[in-house]
MOPAC internal coordinates of N, CA, C and O (Angstrom, degrees):
PM7 1SCF
backbone

  N    0.0000 0     0.00 0     0.00 0    0    0    0
  C    1.4153 1     0.00 0     0.00 0    1    0    0
  C    1.4867 1   115.55 1     0.00 0    2    1    0
  O    1.2310 1   121.05 1   149.59 1    3    2    1
  N    1.3530 1   115.60 1   -30.41 1    3    2    1
  C    1.4795 1   121.11 1   177.90 1    5    3    2
  C    1.5756 1   111.87 1   -66.02 1    6    5    3
  O    1.2310 1   122.22 1   149.02 1    7    6    5
  N    1.3424 1   113.36 1   -30.98 1    7    6    5
  C    1.3596 1   118.03 1  -175.35 1    9    7    6
  C    1.5763 1   110.25 1   -77.42 1   10    9    7
  O    1.2310 1   120.56 1   150.58 1   11   10    9
  N    1.3290 1   116.54 1   -29.42 1   11   10    9
  C    1.4314 1   121.98 1   179.66 1   13   11   10
  C    1.6321 1   105.23 1   -73.96 1   14   13   11
  O    1.2310 1   121.03 1   139.40 1   15   14   13
  N    1.3670 1   115.64 1   -40.60 1   15   14   13
  C    1.3982 1   118.03 1   179.85 1   17   15   14
  C    1.4897 1   115.19 1   -62.62 1   18   17   15
  O    1.2310 1   122.46 1   144.97 1   19   18   17
  N    1.3819 1   112.90 1   -35.03 1   19   18   17
  C    1.4326 1   120.85 1  -179.08 1   21   19   18
  C    1.5521 1   109.58 1   -68.70 1   22   21   19
  O    1.2310 1   121.39 1   132.82 1   23   22   21
  N    1.2697 1   114.95 1   -47.18 1   23   22   21
  C    1.4575 1   121.38 1   179.20 1   25   23   22
  C    1.5660 1   113.88 1   -60.03 1   26   25   23
  O    1.2310 1   123.57 1   139.06 1   27   26   25
  N    1.2758 1   110.75 1   -40.94 1   27   26   25
  C    1.5496 1   117.45 1  -176.41 1   29   27   26
  C    1.5329 1   107.43 1   -75.81 1   30   29   27
  O    1.2310 1   119.53 1   146.29 1   31   30   29
  N    1.3535 1   118.50 1   -33.71 1   31   30   29
  C    1.4677 1   118.89 1  -176.00 1   33   31   30
  C    1.5648 1   111.40 1   -66.25 1   34   33   31
  O    1.2310 1   121.95 1   148.92 1   35   34   33
  N    1.3946 1   113.88 1   -31.08 1   35   34   33
  C    1.5365 1   118.35 1   178.71 1   37   35   34
  C    1.5704 1   109.57 1   -67.15 1   38   37   35
  O    1.2310 1   117.78 1   152.27 1   39   38   37
  N    1.3781 1   121.83 1   -27.73 1   39   38   37
  C    1.3979 1   126.27 1  -177.12 1   41   39   38
  C    1.4393 1   112.89 1   -86.24 1   42   41   39
  O    1.2310 1   120.52 1   160.46 1   43   42   41
  N    1.3753 1   116.60 1   -19.54 1   43   42   41
  C    1.4443 1   118.31 1  -176.48 1   45   43   42
  C    1.5691 1   113.90 1   -66.44 1   46   45   43
  O    1.2310 1   119.74 1   -41.47 1   47   46   45
  N    1.2687 1   118.11 1   138.53 1   47   46   45
  C    1.4666 1   117.38 1   174.25 1   49   47   46
  C    1.4385 1   113.99 1   -71.40 1   50   49   47
  O    1.2310 1   120.17 1   -38.92 1   51   50   49
  N    1.3283 1   117.29 1   141.08 1   51   50   49
  C    1.4733 1   122.72 1  -177.88 1   53   51   50
  C    1.4607 1   114.08 1   -53.99 1   54   53   51
  O    1.2310 1   121.60 1   130.81 1   55   54   53
  N    1.2685 1   114.53 1   -49.19 1   55   54   53
  C    1.4224 1   122.92 1  -178.28 1   57   55   54
  C    1.5936 1   113.92 1  -115.34 1   58   57   55
  O    1.2310 1   120.14 1   -83.08 1   59   58   57
  N    1.2907 1   117.34 1    96.92 1   59   58   57
  C    1.3912 1   125.68 1  -175.22 1   61   59   58
  C    1.5277 1   111.01 1   -69.66 1   62   61   59
  O    1.2310 1   115.90 1   -53.61 1   63   62   61
  N    1.2699 1   125.39 1   126.39 1   63   62   61
  C    1.4061 1   125.13 1   179.05 1   65   63   62
  C    1.5602 1   111.85 1   -64.32 1   66   65   63
  O    1.2310 1   119.32 1   -43.23 1   67   66   65
  N    1.2818 1   118.91 1   136.77 1   67   66   65
  C    1.5089 1   124.27 1  -178.11 1   69   67   66
  C    1.4547 1   104.18 1   -87.20 1   70   69   67
  O    1.2310 1   118.30 1   -81.17 1   71   70   69
  N    1.3441 1   120.85 1    98.83 1   71   70   69
  C    1.4236 1   123.66 1  -176.91 1   73   71   70
  C    1.6469 1   102.60 1  -123.55 1   74   73   71
  O    1.2310 1   121.58 1   -46.65 1   75   74   73
  N    1.3511 1   114.58 1   133.35 1   75   74   73
  C    1.4265 1   122.00 1   174.73 1   77   75   74
  C    1.5327 1   115.28 1  -118.61 1   78   77   75
  O    1.2310 1   118.21 1   -21.88 1   79   78   77
  N    1.2532 1   121.02 1   158.12 1   79   78   77
  C    1.4634 1   120.27 1   177.74 1   81   79   78
  C    1.5226 1   112.06 1   -69.05 1   82   81   79
  O    1.2310 1   120.16 1   -44.64 1   83   82   81
  N    1.3292 1   117.29 1   135.36 1   83   82   81
  C    1.3942 1   127.02 1   178.21 1   85   83   82
  C    1.5186 1   112.31 1   100.33 1   86   85   83
  O    1.2310 1   119.14 1   171.87 1   87   86   85
  N    1.3460 1   119.25 1    -8.13 1   87   86   85
  C    1.4571 1   123.78 1   173.26 1   89   87   86
  C    1.4499 1   112.61 1   -75.72 1   90   89   87
  O    1.2310 1   122.45 1   -32.48 1   91   90   89
  N    1.2921 1   112.91 1   147.52 1   91   90   89
  C    1.5391 1   115.92 1   171.82 1   93   91   90
  C    1.5044 1   106.73 1   -97.74 1   94   93   91
  O    1.2310 1   121.06 1   -52.71 1   95   94   93
  N    1.3190 1   115.58 1   127.29 1   95   94   93
  C    1.3887 1   125.22 1  -170.50 1   97   95   94
  C    1.5426 1   115.61 1  -123.45 1   98   97   95
  O    1.2310 1   120.31 1   -23.79 1   99   98   97
  N    1.2965 1   117.02 1   156.21 1   99   98   97
  C    1.5073 1   120.36 1   173.01 1  101   99   98
  C    1.4728 1   105.07 1  -116.14 1  102  101   99
  O    1.2310 1   118.89 1   -64.60 1  103  102  101
  N    1.3397 1   119.72 1   115.40 1  103  102  101
  C    1.4044 1   121.50 1   174.00 1  105  103  102
  C    1.5024 1   117.74 1   -99.50 1  106  105  103
  O    1.2310 1   118.93 1   -61.59 1  107  106  105
  N    1.3002 1   119.64 1   118.41 1  107  106  105
  C    1.4963 1   122.14 1  -176.18 1  109  107  106
  C    1.4554 1   109.01 1   -95.52 1  110  109  107
  O    1.2310 1   120.23 1   -67.17 1  111  110  109
  N    1.3649 1   117.16 1   112.83 1  111  110  109
  C    1.4097 1   123.52 1  -177.95 1  113  111  110
  C    1.5047 1   116.39 1  -110.38 1  114  113  111
  O    1.2310 1   119.59 1   -45.53 1  115  114  113
  N    1.2651 1   118.38 1   134.47 1  115  114  113
  C    1.4900 1   119.96 1   177.38 1  117  115  114
  C    1.4857 1   109.29 1   -80.01 1  118  117  115
  O    1.2310 1   119.18 1   -48.11 1  119  118  117
  N    1.3700 1   119.18 1   131.89 1  119  118  117
  C    1.4696 1   121.84 1  -179.09 1  121  119  118
  C    1.5047 1   105.39 1  -127.55 1  122  121  119
  O    1.2310 1   120.88 1   -52.88 1  123  122  121
  N    1.3952 1   115.92 1   127.12 1  123  122  121
  C    1.4338 1   120.20 1   174.17 1  125  123  122
  C    1.5476 1   110.56 1   -90.20 1  126  125  123
  O    1.2310 1   123.33 1   -44.25 1  127  126  125
  N    1.3346 1   111.22 1   135.75 1  127  126  125
  C    1.4041 1   118.63 1   175.87 1  129  127  126
  C    1.5576 1   108.08 1  -131.98 1  130  129  127
  O    1.2310 1   121.73 1   -85.72 1  131  130  129
  N    1.2837 1   114.29 1    94.28 1  131  130  129
  C    1.5001 1   116.89 1  -173.64 1  133  131  130
  C    1.4916 1   109.44 1    69.52 1  134  133  131
  O    1.2310 1   121.52 1    55.81 1  135  134  133
  N    1.3930 1   114.70 1  -124.19 1  135  134  133
  C    1.4318 1   122.48 1   179.39 1  137  135  134
  C    1.4843 1   112.34 1   -86.88 1  138  137  135
  O    1.2310 1   119.77 1   162.08 1  139  138  137
  N    1.3364 1   118.05 1   -17.92 1  139  138  137
  C    1.4430 1   124.46 1  -174.93 1  141  139  138
  C    1.5033 1   110.79 1   -91.38 1  142  141  139
  O    1.2310 1   119.98 1   -26.98 1  143  142  141
  N    1.3823 1   117.65 1   153.02 1  143  142  141
  C    1.3748 1   123.91 1   174.76 1  145  143  142
  C    1.5292 1   108.86 1  -133.45 1  146  145  143
  O    1.2310 1   123.48 1   -41.51 1  147  146  145
  N    1.4102 1   110.94 1   138.49 1  147  146  145
  C    1.4539 1   114.52 1  -177.18 1  149  147  146
  C    1.5402 1   104.55 1  -139.43 1  150  149  147
  O    1.2310 1   122.80 1   -11.48 1  151  150  149
  N    1.4067 1   112.24 1   168.52 1  151  150  149
  C    1.4674 1   118.80 1   178.50 1  153  151  150
  C    1.5772 1   110.00 1  -109.01 1  154  153  151
  O    1.2310 1   122.13 1   -49.17 1  155  154  153
  N    1.3635 1   113.52 1   130.83 1  155  154  153
  C    1.4496 1   117.44 1   179.87 1  157  155  154
  C    1.4597 1   106.36 1  -118.20 1  158  157  155
  O    1.2310 1   120.98 1   -43.17 1  159  158  157
  N    1.3047 1   115.74 1   136.83 1  159  158  157
  C    1.5750 1   125.87 1  -174.64 1  161  159  158
  C    1.5041 1   107.33 1   -99.65 1  162  161  159
  O    1.2310 1   120.33 1   -52.26 1  163  162  161
  N    1.3711 1   116.97 1   127.74 1  163  162  161
  C    1.4518 1   124.20 1   171.03 1  165  163  162
  C    1.5139 1   112.05 1  -119.93 1  166  165  163
  O    1.2310 1   120.00 1   -69.05 1  167  166  165
  N    1.2941 1   117.60 1   110.95 1  167  166  165
  C    1.4599 1   122.41 1  -174.88 1  169  167  166
  C    1.5198 1   111.65 1  -108.04 1  170  169  167
  O    1.2310 1   119.70 1   -47.09 1  171  170  169
  N    1.3135 1   118.18 1   132.91 1  171  170  169
  C    1.4129 1   123.59 1  -178.33 1  173  171  170
  C    1.4588 1   115.53 1  -177.76 1  174  173  171
  O    1.2310 1   118.71 1     3.84 1  175  174  173
  N    1.3044 1   120.06 1  -176.16 1  175  174  173
  C    1.4801 1   125.22 1  -177.81 1  177  175  174
  C    1.5418 1   109.47 1   -92.70 1  178  177  175
  O    1.2310 1   122.17 1   -43.92 1  179  178  177
  N    1.3745 1   113.46 1   136.08 1  179  178  177
  C    1.4257 1   117.64 1   176.65 1  181  179  178
  C    1.5251 1   108.56 1   -78.44 1  182  181  179
  O    1.2310 1   119.79 1   -62.88 1  183  182  181
  N    1.3881 1   118.01 1   117.12 1  183  182  181
  C    1.4303 1   119.96 1  -174.77 1  185  183  182
  C    1.5523 1   109.38 1  -103.10 1  186  185  183
  O    1.2310 1   119.00 1   163.51 1  187  186  185
  N    1.3280 1   119.52 1   -16.49 1  187  186  185
  C    1.3938 1   118.52 1  -176.59 1  189  187  186
  C    1.6067 1   107.08 1  -158.48 1  190  189  187
  O    1.2310 1   123.03 1   -31.78 1  191  190  189
  N    1.3296 1   111.80 1   148.22 1  191  190  189
  C    1.4979 1   122.34 1   167.25 1  193  191  190
  C    1.4332 1   107.04 1  -123.62 1  194  193  191
  O    1.2310 1   117.80 1   -41.98 1  195  194  193
  N    1.4111 1   121.80 1   138.02 1  195  194  193
  C    1.3295 1   125.96 1  -178.26 1  197  195  194
  C    1.5109 1   113.30 1  -134.31 1  198  197  195
  O    1.2310 1   120.19 1   -25.19 1  199  198  197
  N    1.2953 1   117.24 1   154.81 1  199  198  197
  C    1.4942 1   127.65 1   172.86 1  201  199  198
  C    1.5513 1   110.21 1    60.52 1  202  201  199
  O    1.2310 1   120.86 1    24.81 1  203  202  201
  N    1.2920 1   115.96 1  -155.19 1  203  202  201
  C    1.4924 1   122.76 1  -177.30 1  205  203  202
  C    1.4108 1   107.60 1  -168.35 1  206  205  203
  O    1.2310 1   121.74 1   -13.78 1  207  206  205
  N    1.3399 1   114.28 1   166.22 1  207  206  205
  C    1.4728 1   119.65 1   178.57 1  209  207  206
  C    1.5168 1   115.06 1    71.09 1  210  209  207
  O    1.2310 1   118.59 1    44.06 1  211  210  209
  N    1.3630 1   120.29 1  -135.94 1  211  210  209
  C    1.3595 1   122.04 1  -178.55 1  213  211  210
  C    1.5621 1   113.41 1   -67.56 1  214  213  211
  O    1.2310 1   120.57 1   145.89 1  215  214  213
  N    1.3731 1   116.52 1   -34.11 1  215  214  213
  C    1.4299 1   118.64 1  -177.51 1  217  215  214
  C    1.5370 1   118.82 1   -93.69 1  218  217  215
  O    1.2310 1   123.45 1  -158.04 1  219  218  217
  N    1.3856 1   110.98 1    21.96 1  219  218  217
  C    1.4704 1   116.34 1   178.26 1  221  219  218
  C    1.5025 1   111.35 1   -66.18 1  222  221  219
  O    1.2310 1   119.69 1   -47.25 1  223  222  221
  N    1.4089 1   118.19 1   132.75 1  223  222  221
  C    1.4230 1   124.30 1   179.22 1  225  223  222
  C    1.5170 1   113.37 1  -128.72 1  226  225  223
  O    1.2310 1   120.39 1   -16.90 1  227  226  225
  N    1.2739 1   116.85 1   163.10 1  227  226  225
  C    1.4709 1   124.37 1   178.58 1  229  227  226
  C    1.5406 1   103.01 1  -135.09 1  230  229  227
  O    1.2310 1   121.58 1   -40.14 1  231  230  229
  N    1.3645 1   114.59 1   139.86 1  231  230  229
  C    1.4340 1   122.14 1  -179.81 1  233  231  230
  C    1.6308 1   104.96 1  -105.82 1  234  233  231
  O    1.2310 1   120.82 1   -57.22 1  235  234  233
  N    1.1955 1   116.03 1   122.78 1  235  234  233
  C    1.4883 1   120.54 1  -177.10 1  237  235  234
  C    1.5517 1   110.72 1  -115.56 1  238  237  235
  O    1.2310 1   120.44 1   -52.15 1  239  238  237
  N    1.3740 1   116.76 1   127.85 1  239  238  237
  C    1.4439 1   118.51 1  -172.63 1  241  239  238
  C    1.5802 1   104.38 1  -123.44 1  242  241  239
  O    1.2310 1   124.55 1   -39.31 1  243  242  241
  N    1.3729 1   108.87 1   140.69 1  243  242  241
  C    1.5046 1   117.55 1   173.68 1  245  243  242
  C    1.5719 1   104.75 1  -146.20 1  246  245  243
  O    1.2310 1   123.45 1   -19.87 1  247  246  245
  N    1.3879 1   110.99 1   160.13 1  247  246  245
  C    1.4740 1   115.36 1   174.23 1  249  247  246
  C    1.5741 1   107.09 1  -107.80 1  250  249  247
  O    1.2310 1   121.62 1   -59.51 1  251  250  249
  N    1.3586 1   114.51 1   120.49 1  251  250  249
  C    1.4919 1   118.31 1   179.23 1  253  251  250
  C    1.4885 1   107.78 1  -120.78 1  254  253  251
  O    1.2310 1   121.69 1   -57.91 1  255  254  253
  N    1.2923 1   114.37 1   122.09 1  255  254  253
  C    1.4764 1   124.28 1   177.36 1  257  255  254
  C    1.5233 1   108.73 1    58.48 1  258  257  255
  O    1.2310 1   119.81 1  -141.98 1  259  258  257
  N    1.2736 1   117.97 1    38.02 1  259  258  257
  C    1.5372 1   124.13 1   177.10 1  261  259  258
  C    1.5317 1   110.64 1    76.54 1  262  261  259
  O    1.2310 1   118.80 1  -170.36 1  263  262  261
  N    1.2374 1   119.89 1     9.64 1  263  262  261
  C    1.5121 1   121.84 1   173.53 1  265  263  262
  C    1.5123 1   111.99 1  -116.11 1  266  265  263
  O    1.2310 1   118.84 1   -50.13 1  267  266  265
  N    1.3206 1   119.82 1   129.87 1  267  266  265
  C    1.5062 1   121.16 1   179.19 1  269  267  266
  C    1.4846 1   109.16 1   -74.32 1  270  269  267
  O    1.2310 1   121.18 1   -48.30 1  271  270  269
  N    1.3253 1   115.34 1   131.70 1  271  270  269
  C    1.5158 1   123.59 1   178.92 1  273  271  270
  C    1.4639 1   107.32 1  -119.83 1  274  273  271
  O    1.2310 1   119.78 1   -50.61 1  275  274  273
  N    1.3263 1   118.02 1   129.39 1  275  274  273
  C    1.4944 1   121.73 1   176.51 1  277  275  274
  C    1.5056 1   109.32 1  -127.34 1  278  277  275
  O    1.2310 1   119.66 1   -48.54 1  279  278  277
  N    1.3372 1   118.25 1   131.46 1  279  278  277
  C    1.4169 1   124.57 1   174.13 1  281  279  278
  C    1.4780 1   111.98 1  -123.29 1  282  281  279
  O    1.2310 1   121.87 1   -35.32 1  283  282  281
  N    1.2759 1   114.02 1   144.68 1  283  282  281
  C    1.4913 1   117.99 1   177.14 1  285  283  282
  C    1.5622 1   106.38 1  -107.18 1  286  285  283
  O    1.2310 1   121.89 1   -50.99 1  287  286  285
  N    1.3362 1   113.99 1   129.01 1  287  286  285
  C    1.4906 1   119.52 1  -178.04 1  289  287  286
  C    1.4730 1   108.11 1  -117.48 1  290  289  287
  O    1.2310 1   118.43 1   -54.05 1  291  290  289
  N    1.3455 1   120.59 1   125.95 1  291  290  289
  C    1.4221 1   122.55 1   165.70 1  293  291  290
  C    1.4760 1   109.64 1   -68.77 1  294  293  291
  O    1.2310 1   118.33 1   -50.26 1  295  294  293
  N    1.3404 1   120.79 1   129.74 1  295  294  293
  C    1.3869 1   122.43 1  -178.89 1  297  295  294
  C    1.4230 1   115.27 1   -68.17 1  298  297  295
  O    1.2310 1   118.35 1   143.39 1  299  298  297
  N    1.2858 1   120.74 1   -36.61 1  299  298  297
  C    1.4535 1   126.17 1  -175.40 1  301  299  298
  C    1.5569 1   111.39 1   -92.25 1  302  301  299
  O    1.2310 1   119.89 1  -164.01 1  303  302  301
  N    1.2842 1   117.82 1    15.99 1  303  302  301
  C    1.4872 1   119.02 1  -178.42 1  305  303  302
  C    1.5118 1   108.76 1   -79.47 1  306  305  303
  O    1.2310 1   121.84 1   -39.24 1  307  306  305
  N    1.3800 1   114.09 1   140.76 1  307  306  305
  C    1.4182 1   116.15 1   177.10 1  309  307  306
  C    1.5147 1   119.32 1   -67.89 1  310  309  307
  O    1.2310 1   121.74 1   164.55 1  311  310  309
  N    1.4147 1   114.27 1   -15.45 1  311  310  309
  C    1.4357 1   117.08 1   173.53 1  313  311  310
  C    1.5125 1   119.44 1   -73.80 1  314  313  311
  O    1.2310 1   122.85 1   163.30 1  315  314  313
  N    1.3602 1   112.14 1   -16.70 1  315  314  313
  C    1.5409 1   121.80 1   179.88 1  317  315  314
  C    1.5039 1   101.41 1   -79.73 1  318  317  315
  O    1.2310 1   120.91 1   -61.65 1  319  318  317
  N    1.3283 1   115.87 1   118.35 1  319  318  317
  C    1.4569 1   122.86 1   174.81 1  321  319  318
  C    1.5571 1   108.27 1   -78.02 1  322  321  319
  O    1.2310 1   120.72 1   124.60 1  323  322  321
  N    1.2417 1   116.24 1   -55.40 1  323  322  321
  C    1.4809 1   119.10 1  -178.99 1  325  323  322
  C    1.5738 1   107.29 1  -164.07 1  326  325  323
  O    1.2310 1   122.55 1   -23.09 1  327  326  325
  N    1.3881 1   112.72 1   156.91 1  327  326  325
  C    1.4492 1   117.97 1   176.08 1  329  327  326
  C    1.5058 1   105.35 1  -124.12 1  330  329  327
  O    1.2310 1   121.43 1   -56.66 1  331  330  329
  N    1.3080 1   114.87 1   123.34 1  331  330  329
  C    1.5107 1   115.39 1  -179.07 1  333  331  330
  C    1.5648 1   109.65 1  -121.62 1  334  333  331
  O    1.2310 1   122.37 1   -44.09 1  335  334  333
  N    1.2639 1   113.07 1   135.91 1  335  334  333
  C    1.5811 1   121.83 1   176.35 1  337  335  334
  C    1.4421 1   113.52 1   -74.99 1  338  337  335
  O    1.2310 1   121.49 1   -53.43 1  339  338  337
  N    1.3050 1   114.76 1   126.57 1  339  338  337
  C    1.4867 1   118.64 1  -179.02 1  341  339  338
  C    1.5770 1   106.35 1   -95.84 1  342  341  339
  O    1.2310 1   119.29 1   132.93 1  343  342  341
  N    1.3791 1   118.96 1   -47.07 1  343  342  341
  C    1.4821 1   119.99 1   174.72 1  345  343  342
  C    1.5212 1   104.05 1  -150.73 1  346  345  343
  O    1.2310 1   122.63 1   -21.10 1  347  346  345
  N    1.4313 1   112.56 1   158.90 1  347  346  345
  C    1.3561 1   123.14 1   178.59 1  349  347  346
  C    1.4821 1   108.27 1  -101.06 1  350  349  347
  O    1.2310 1   120.70 1   -49.78 1  351  350  349
  N    1.3639 1   116.26 1   130.22 1  351  350  349
  C    1.5120 1   118.46 1  -175.50 1  353  351  350
  C    1.5665 1   105.74 1  -104.32 1  354  353  351
  O    1.2310 1   119.17 1   -23.96 1  355  354  353
  N    1.2807 1   119.19 1   156.04 1  355  354  353
  C    1.5148 1   125.78 1   174.43 1  357  355  354
  C    1.5014 1   107.51 1  -100.91 1  358  357  355
  O    1.2310 1   120.84 1   -70.67 1  359  358  357
  N    1.2810 1   116.00 1   109.33 1  359  358  357
  C    1.5058 1   119.35 1   176.88 1  361  359  358
  C    1.5943 1   106.43 1  -131.77 1  362  361  359
  O    1.2310 1   123.36 1   -20.33 1  363  362  361
  N    1.3728 1   111.16 1   159.67 1  363  362  361
  C    1.4312 1   118.96 1   177.43 1  365  363  362
  C    1.5339 1   112.51 1  -119.00 1  366  365  363
  O    1.2310 1   119.99 1  -158.93 1  367  366  365
  N    1.2409 1   117.62 1    21.07 1  367  366  365
  C    1.4841 1   121.94 1  -179.26 1  369  367  366
  C    1.5931 1   109.15 1  -127.86 1  370  369  367
  O    1.2310 1   119.74 1   -24.12 1  371  370  369
  N    1.2967 1   118.09 1   155.88 1  371  370  369
  C    1.4325 1   123.69 1  -177.04 1  373  371  370
  C    1.5863 1   107.21 1   -85.25 1  374  373  371
  O    1.2310 1   122.47 1   147.31 1  375  374  373
  N    1.4019 1   112.87 1   -32.69 1  375  374  373
  C    1.4300 1   118.78 1  -176.48 1  377  375  374
  C    1.6091 1   104.39 1  -129.59 1  378  377  375
  O    1.2310 1   122.47 1   -44.97 1  379  378  377
  N    1.2498 1   112.88 1   135.03 1  379  378  377
  C    1.5451 1   121.92 1  -175.71 1  381  379  378
  C    1.5405 1   111.04 1  -108.83 1  382  381  379
  O    1.2310 1   120.55 1  -133.24 1  383  382  381
  N    1.3946 1   116.55 1    46.76 1  383  382  381
  C    1.4094 1   120.36 1  -178.81 1  385  383  382
  C    1.5388 1   109.41 1   -68.08 1  386  385  383
  O    1.2310 1   119.09 1   154.19 1  387  386  385
  N    1.3218 1   119.34 1   -25.81 1  387  386  385
  C    1.3904 1   120.93 1  -177.76 1  389  387  386
  C    1.4661 1   115.05 1   -61.56 1  390  389  387
  O    1.2310 1   121.04 1   167.01 1  391  390  389
  N    1.3415 1   115.62 1   -12.99 1  391  390  389
  C    1.4969 1   122.10 1  -179.18 1  393  391  390
  C    1.6241 1   112.50 1   -71.18 1  394  393  391
  O    1.2310 1   123.53 1   159.33 1  395  394  393
  N    1.3707 1   110.83 1   -20.67 1  395  394  393
  C    1.4925 1   121.80 1  -179.51 1  397  395  394
  C    1.4799 1   110.46 1   -58.72 1  398  397  395
  O    1.2310 1   121.92 1   141.18 1  399  398  397
  N    1.4372 1   113.93 1   -38.82 1  399  398  397
  C    1.4419 1   118.28 1  -172.53 1  401  399  398
  C    1.5420 1   110.64 1   -93.93 1  402  401  399
  O    1.2310 1   118.16 1  -173.01 1  403  402  401
  N    1.3200 1   121.12 1     6.99 1  403  402  401
  C    1.4031 1   119.66 1  -177.71 1  405  403  402
  C    1.5132 1   112.05 1  -113.86 1  406  405  403
  O    1.2310 1   121.21 1   -25.44 1  407  406  405
  N    1.3647 1   115.28 1   154.56 1  407  406  405
  C    1.4586 1   117.58 1   177.13 1  409  407  406
  C    1.5460 1   106.15 1  -135.38 1  410  409  407
  O    1.2310 1   121.68 1   -21.35 1  411  410  409
  N    1.3602 1   114.38 1   158.65 1  411  410  409
  C    1.4494 1   117.63 1   175.50 1  413  411  410
  C    1.5570 1   115.25 1    68.68 1  414  413  411
  O    1.2310 1   124.16 1    39.65 1  415  414  413
  N    1.4396 1   109.63 1  -140.35 1  415  414  413
  C    1.4251 1   115.72 1  -173.88 1  417  415  414
  C    1.5795 1   113.51 1   -66.59 1  418  417  415
  O    1.2310 1   120.01 1   149.71 1  419  418  417
  N    1.2909 1   117.58 1   -30.29 1  419  418  417
  C    1.4958 1   121.99 1   175.09 1  421  419  418
  C    1.5250 1   113.43 1   -63.11 1  422  421  419
  O    1.2310 1   119.02 1   158.90 1  423  422  421
  N    1.3217 1   119.48 1   -21.10 1  423  422  421
  C    1.3642 1   121.23 1   177.58 1  425  423  422
  C    1.4712 1   116.56 1   -91.04 1  426  425  423
  O    1.2310 1   119.92 1  -176.48 1  427  426  425
  N    1.2246 1   117.75 1     3.52 1  427  426  425
  C    1.4495 1   125.01 1   175.92 1  429  427  426
  C    1.4415 1   114.77 1   -78.03 1  430  429  427
  O    1.2310 1   120.10 1   -29.73 1  431  430  429
  N    1.2930 1   117.41 1   150.27 1  431  430  429
  C    1.5193 1   127.17 1  -176.39 1  433  431  430
  C    1.5442 1   104.54 1  -119.28 1  434  433  431
  O    1.2310 1   120.68 1   -54.55 1  435  434  433
  N    1.2336 1   116.30 1   125.45 1  435  434  433
  C    1.4880 1   119.36 1  -176.82 1  437  435  434
  C    1.6292 1   108.19 1   -75.01 1  438  437  435
  O    1.2310 1   123.28 1   -30.84 1  439  438  437
  N    1.3060 1   111.32 1   149.16 1  439  438  437
  C    1.5080 1   115.88 1  -176.11 1  441  439  438
  C    1.4809 1   114.42 1   -76.86 1  442  441  439
  O    1.2310 1   120.56 1   -37.55 1  443  442  441
  N    1.2758 1   116.53 1   142.45 1  443  442  441
  C    1.5638 1   119.71 1   174.37 1  445  443  442
  C    1.4467 1   108.95 1   -71.57 1  446  445  443
  O    1.2310 1   120.38 1   -45.74 1  447  446  445
  N    1.3475 1   116.89 1   134.26 1  447  446  445
  C    1.4429 1   121.06 1   177.43 1  449  447  446
  C    1.4334 1   111.66 1   -91.01 1  450  449  447
  O    1.2310 1   120.10 1   180.00 1  451  450  449

């Protein structure tokens, strides 16, 4: 078990981004296209946080062209450049899966004061 902890501690990011469920975040992801590398931004609401340690992930949801898009991002992945918080939402649930069935104003999350 100590060997596994040692290996995973090397891969952990020094400064873990503080992300909570209900926040609107901008995730900057490195994308390789042949020999070139660029950064793509995905902005949406964090609807779930899972696991812990090296395998910690966040699920980010947004609506693009009328279609709901969800992406799961490993927080400690080297392809994640940075995660910035746009706004803090006030929620009373750990998982916001109920947003999948909502559209328009009912899918809004009020801002934390």
